[in-house]
N, C-alpha and C positions, 0 to 999 in steps of 0.2 A: 573536505567532503561535507555535506550537509544531508540531514535525513528529515523527511516529513513523516510523522506518526499520526495516523487517522484512528481513532478509537471508536468502534461502533458496536451497537447492541443488536444483534441479528436473533430473530426468532429461532429457538434452539432447533424447532422442527426444520427449518429452512437453511441450517448451516451448511449441508452438502451442496445446496444450490448456490450459496454464497461462494463457496470455494471454486466451483466450476466456473462461474462468472469471473472471479479474480484470475484464475489460471488461464482460461480461454479467451478473455476479454480485455481485461485491466492490463495484464502483463504485456501482451502484444502491443496494446496501445502506448504503454510507457516506453517500450523498446524504440518506438518511433520519435520520442521526444529528445531534443538536444540535451546532452549533459546527463541523461540517465545512466545508472551504473548498476542497481540492484533492487529487487524487490522481495519482500517476504510477507507471509501472512501468517499471523498467531491466532489460534482459535482455541476457545474452550467450549466443547462440545455440550456441556451440561448446562452452562449459563448463557451461551450465545455471544458472550462478549469476544471481539475479535480486534486485533491490532494489525493495521497495514503500516509497513515500513518501507519506504522507497529512499534510496540513496542516489545523490545528485552530486556532479562534480563541483558546481559552486552553488552558493546561495541564489544567485542571479537565474541560474538554470532552474532551481526549484521554483522560484517565484514566478518565472515565465508561463509555467504551466497553469498557475492559477489566473494570471492575468489573460491568458489566451482562452480560457474557458475550459481546457483540457481536465483539470482537476473535477470542475463540477460536473463534466459529462461522465467521468468515472463514477463519482457518488451517485449519481441518477440511475445507475445501472442496478443499484441495490435498493431504491426506493420502496419496493414492495415486500421487502425482507426485513426491514429495520423497525425496531419499537422505539428508538429516541434518535435525536439530531446527532449526527457525527461530531466528534471532537477533533479539531486539528491542531497539532503541536509541531514546532520546528526546532531542530537541534543542530549543533554543528558536532561532527563526528570528531571526539577528542582522542579516541584510542581504538584500535581494530586489531584484531587477531583472526587469520585465516589459516585453517589447516592445509597442509601441503599433502597432496595424494602421494601415497607411495609409489615407487617405480616398480613395475612388474618384472 
């Protein structure tokens, strides 16, 4: 698995708007991409620093979204909320642990 981390600086007073865009627009769009597995948004409401993590089955799946313009379309949704250029980093998932829900 591979992860794309996108680090952005959101104006702190716009953090709720950024969360809504991510939840209601970015995640549904990601679910339509081949190889998509998961997405998480980390936010610091005081500073506005936010990190989007998307998880992909393969490195090729992750890179296809950039080549197709999908990634750029998602970043553009936040253009009026950001105070700096987003930073994109890519990682291989080397270890992972998921909690198992308790049976009722």
